[in-house]
KOLSEMI-81950 format. One line per 4 residues: for each residue x, y, z of N, C-alpha, C. Coordinates in pm, 1 decimal, decimal comma, always signed. Layout:
! KOLSEMI-81950
X/Y/Z/X/Y/Z/X/Y/Z; ...
END
This chain:
! KOLSEMI-81950
+84,2/-117,6/+0,0/+0,0/+0,0/+0,0/+89,1/+124,4/+0,0; +76,0/+205,7/-103,1/+156,8/+327,0/-114,8/+107,6/+432,7/-15,6; +199,4/+517,9/+25,1/+163,8/+624,0/+118,8/+97,8/+739,0/+43,9; -6,4/+793,7/+102,9/-80,0/+904,7/+42,5/-23,1/+1034,9/+97,3
+12,3/+1126,7/+6,5/+62,5/+1254,8/+54,6/-45,6/+1362,8/+44,1; -25,8/+1467,0/+118,5/-124,0/+1575,9/+128,4/-143,7/+1646,4/-5,8; -37,8/+1654,5/-85,5/-46,8/+1719,9/-216,6/-147,1/+1647,3/-306,3; -143,7/+1515,3/-306,6/-237,0/+1437,2/-386,8/-380,5/+1459,8/-338,6
-400,4/+1464,6/-209,4/-534,4/+1486,8/-153,7/-589,6/+1621,8/-200,3; -507,3/+1726,7/-194,5/-551,6/+1859,8/-238,6/-582,2/+1858,7/-388,6; -498,9/+1791,8/-467,3/-522,7/+1783,1/-612,0/-653,7/+1710,1/-642,4; -682,9/+1604,9/-566,8/-808,4/+1531,9/-589,0/-928,9/+1616,2/-548,2
-916,6/+1692,5/-441,8/-1025,0/+1782,2/-402,6/-1050,3/+1884,8/-513,7; -941,8/+1936,5/-571,6/-955,9/+2032,6/-681,5/-1019,5/+1965,8/-803,0; -983,3/+1840,2/-829,2/-1043,4/+1764,4/-939,4/-1193,9/+1750,5/-917,6; -1234,9/+1719,6/-795,7/-1377,8/+1707,7/-763,6/-1448,1/+1840,4/-791,8
-1390,5/+1949,5/-744,8/-1450,7/+2081,6/-763,3/-1461,7/+2116,5/-911,7; -1354,6/+2092,9/-986,1/-1351,8/+2127,6/-1128,0/-1445,0/+2039,5/-1210,3; -1433,1/+1907,0/-1195,6/-1512,8/+1814,0/-1276,8/-1661,7/+1825,3/-1248,5; -1696,4/+1854,3/-1122,0/-1838,2/+1859,1/-1084,2/-1891,6/+2001,7/-1080,8
-1806,6/+2095,5/-1123,9/-1845,7/+2237,0/-1131,8/-1900,4/+2290,0/-999,3; -1829,9/+2257,8/-891,3/-1866,7/+2304,9/-757,9/-1789,7/+2433,7/-729,6; -1812,1/+2534,4/-813,2/-1730,6/+2655,3/-810,2/-1743,5/+2736,5/-682,0; -1846,2/+2711,6/-602,8/-1861,9/+2783,5/-476,7/-1786,4/+2715,3/-362,7
-1712,6/+2609,1/-394,7/-1637,3/+2535,0/-292,6/-1487,2/+2553,7/-312,7; -1413,1/+2534,5/-204,3/-1267,2/+2533,0/-209,7/-1221,4/+2396,6/-157,9; -1097,7/+2357,5/-189,7/-1048,8/+2228,9/-138,7/-1058,1/+2218,9/+14,1; -1038,0/+2330,5/+82,4/-1042,9/+2329,9/+228,8/-1182,5/+2296,4/+282,2
-1284,6/+2319,3/+201,0/-1422,4/+2294,7/+243,7/-1461,2/+2146,6/+235,1; -1380,1/+2067,0/+166,3/-1410,5/+1924,8/+150,0/-1334,3/+1845,2/+255,7; -1407,8/+1775,1/+339,8/-1347,5/+1692,6/+445,0/-1284,5/+1569,1/+380,2; -1158,3/+1548,9/+406,3/-1082,6/+1438,7/+345,6/-1142,9/+1302,4/+376,6
-1200,6/+1287,1/+494,9/-1250,8/+1156,6/+536,8/-1403,1/+1145,3/+534,4; -1471,7/+1250,1/+491,6/-1618,9/+1246,1/+487,3/-1664,9/+1163,6/+367,0; -1781,3/+1099,4/+378,7/-1835,3/+1025,6/+263,7/-1859,3/+1120,1/+145,4; -1831,5/+1071,8/+25,5/-1857,3/+1153,0/-93,6/-2003,0/+1143,0/-136,4
-2064,7/+1029,6/-108,0/-2203,3/+1006,6/-148,7/-2291,9/+1000,4/-25,2; -2420,0/+1031,7/-42,0/-2510,8/+1028,1/+71,9/-2493,8/+1151,1/+158,3; -2473,3/+1129,5/+288,6/-2474,0/+1240,8/+383,3/-2351,6/+1331,4/+375,9; -2241,9/+1288,0/+320,7/-2120,3/+1369,8/+315,9/-2131,3/+1481,3/+213,8
-2059,1/+1468,2/+104,4/-2060,3/+1568,9/-1,7/-2189,8/+1561,9/-82,5; -2261,2/+1450,9/-72,5/-2391,6/+1437,9/-137,1/-2386,6/+1416,2/-287,1; -2285,0/+1348,4/-335,2/-2273,1/+1323,0/-478,7/-2369,0/+1212,5/-522,3; -2394,0/+1205,4/-655,0/-2482,5/+1102,1/-708,7/-2410,5/+1021,9/-817,4
-2483,7/+934,2/-884,2/-2421,3/+843,6/-981,5/-2363,9/+917,8/-1102,2; -2425,0/+1027,5/-1143,3/-2371,0/+1107,3/-1254,2/-2236,9/+1167,8/-1211,6; -2230,7/+1214,5/-1087,5/-2105,0/+1267,4/-1034,1/-1997,8/+1159,0/-1033,1; -2036,4/+1037,4/-998,1/-1940,4/+925,9/-995,4/-1880,5/+903,7/-1133,6
-1962,4/+908,6/-1236,7/-1912,3/+891,2/-1373,4/-1812,7/+1000,9/-1408,8; -1843,7/+1124,9/-1371,2/-1752,3/+1236,6/-1396,4/-1618,8/+1214,4/-1326,2; -1624,8/+1165,0/-1203,6/-1501,3/+1141,4/-1128,3/-1419,8/+1027,6/-1188,2; -1487,0/+923,3/-1234,6/-1416,7/+812,6/-1301,7/-1341,6/+866,5/-1422,8
-1410,9/+946,7/-1504,1/-1347,2/+1004,0/-1623,2/-1231,7/+1095,5/-1585,3; -1250,6/+1174,1/-1480,0/-1145,2/+1264,2/-1434,9/-1021,4/+1190,1/-1387,5; -1042,3/+1082,6/-1311,0/-928,7/+1003,9/-1261,8/-855,5/+936,3/-1376,9; -930,9/+885,7/-1474,2/-868,3/+821,1/-1590,0/-784,8/+921,9/-1668,2
-840,7/+1040,5/-1690,3/-772,0/+1142,8/-1769,4/-651,0/+1199,9/-1696,6; -668,0/+1235,8/-1569,8/-561,8/+1304,1/-1495,1/-453,8/+1209,8/-1443,0; -492,3/+1089,0/-1404,2/-398,2/+1000,1/-1336,2/-374,9/+867,7/-1408,0; -449,3/+842,2/-1514,3/-429,6/+719,7/-1589,9/-469,7/+593,7/-1515,8
-557,9/+608,0/-1416,4/-603,6/+490,4/-1341,5/-741,3/+448,6/-1391,7; -766,5/+321,4/-1390,1/-891,9/+265,2/-1438,9/-970,1/+208,0/-1321,2; -1098,0/+242,9/-1316,4/-1188,7/+183,3/-1218,5/-1275,3/+85,5/-1297,7; -1245,7/-44,5/-1285,7/-1303,1/-143,4/-1376,0/-1452,6/-170,2/-1359,9
-1506,7/-151,3/-1240,1/-1648,3/-182,5/-1221,1/-1703,9/-107,4/-1100,2; -1834,4/-119,6/-1080,6/-1903,6/-48,4/-972,2/-1855,2/-92,9/-835,1; -1819,9/-219,2/-822,2/-1773,4/-270,7/-693,2/-1644,5/-200,4/-649,6; -1551,5/-186,9/-741,8/-1427,1/-114,2/-712,9/-1459,4/+32,9/-688,6
-1548,3/+87,8/-770,0/-1587,0/+228,0/-756,2/-1642,5/+260,5/-618,5; -1722,3/+170,1/-562,5/-1777,7/+192,2/-428,4/-1667,5/+206,8/-324,6; -1562,7/+125,7/-338,1/-1451,2/+132,9/-243,6/-1368,6/+259,3/-265,7; -1342,7/+291,1/-392,2/-1259,5/+406,5/-426,0/-1325,7/+537,3/-382,6
-1455,1/+549,7/-405,5/-1524,3/+676,1/-382,6/-1590,0/+687,7/-245,1; -1538,3/+617,1/-147,1/-1590,1/+632,7/-10,9/-1557,2/+771,1/+42,8; -1436,6/+819,9/+15,5/-1393,4/+951,0/+63,4/-1278,3/+998,7/-25,4; -1235,8/+1122,8/-4,1/-1120,2/+1172,8/-78,0/-996,6/+1089,5/-42,8
-985,0/+1049,6/+83,0/-868,9/+969,8/+124,9/-865,5/+834,9/+52,7; -980,5/+769,1/+36,1/-981,0/+639,9/-34,2/-950,7/+659,0/-183,2; -994,2/+771,8/-240,0/-957,3/+803,4/-378,9/-806,4/+819,1/-389,9; -748,5/+895,0/-297,2/-604,4/+919,6/-299,3/-526,6/+790,0/-281,2
-574,5/+702,7/-192,6/-507,3/+574,6/-170,2/-509,7/+490,3/-296,9; -623,6/+488,6/-365,8/-636,5/+412,7/-489,5/-539,8/+465,4/-595,7; -537,1/+596,8/-613,5/-447,7/+656,7/-713,5/-302,3/+627,0/-678,5; -266,4/+645,6/-552,3/-127,9/+619,1/-509,2/-90,9/+473,0/-531,9
-180,1/+381,9/-497,1/-153,5/+239,4/-516,4/-139,1/+205,6/-663,8; -226,1/+262,4/-746,6/-221,5/+233,1/-889,4/-96,4/+288,1/-954,9; -50,6/+400,6/-907,3/+67,3/+462,4/-965,9/+196,4/+415,8/-901,3; +182,7/+338,6/-791,8/+300,5/+287,2/-723,1/+381,6/+395,5/-654,8
+313,0/+501,8/-616,5/+381,8/+611,9/-547,2/+421,3/+568,7/-407,1; +524,1/+631,4/-356,9/+564,0/+607,0/-216,7/+563,5/+736,1/-139,6
END
C-alpha cells in the first residue's frame, strides 16, 4: 500500500470541484474523510461517472467496475489511496 501525501489529496479535491463544477467550494471545504455520497458531499451516480473520467484522464487509473468504484469513492482519502496504489507512489 503506497503512502498518500497531502499534495495528492488537495489535487483530488480540486479535481472534484472542477469536474463537478462546484465553483462555490474550495479544497479546504471538502473533508478528506467524509463520505462523498449520501450524507457527506452528497454526490450522485452522474457525479461518480464524472469522477471516473477525471481520474482516468488526470492520473491514468482505471476503475473497472461499480464494486471497485464503491470502495474508491468512499472519501477523498480512499480516492487518494487508490491513485497512489495504482501509480506505485511512495
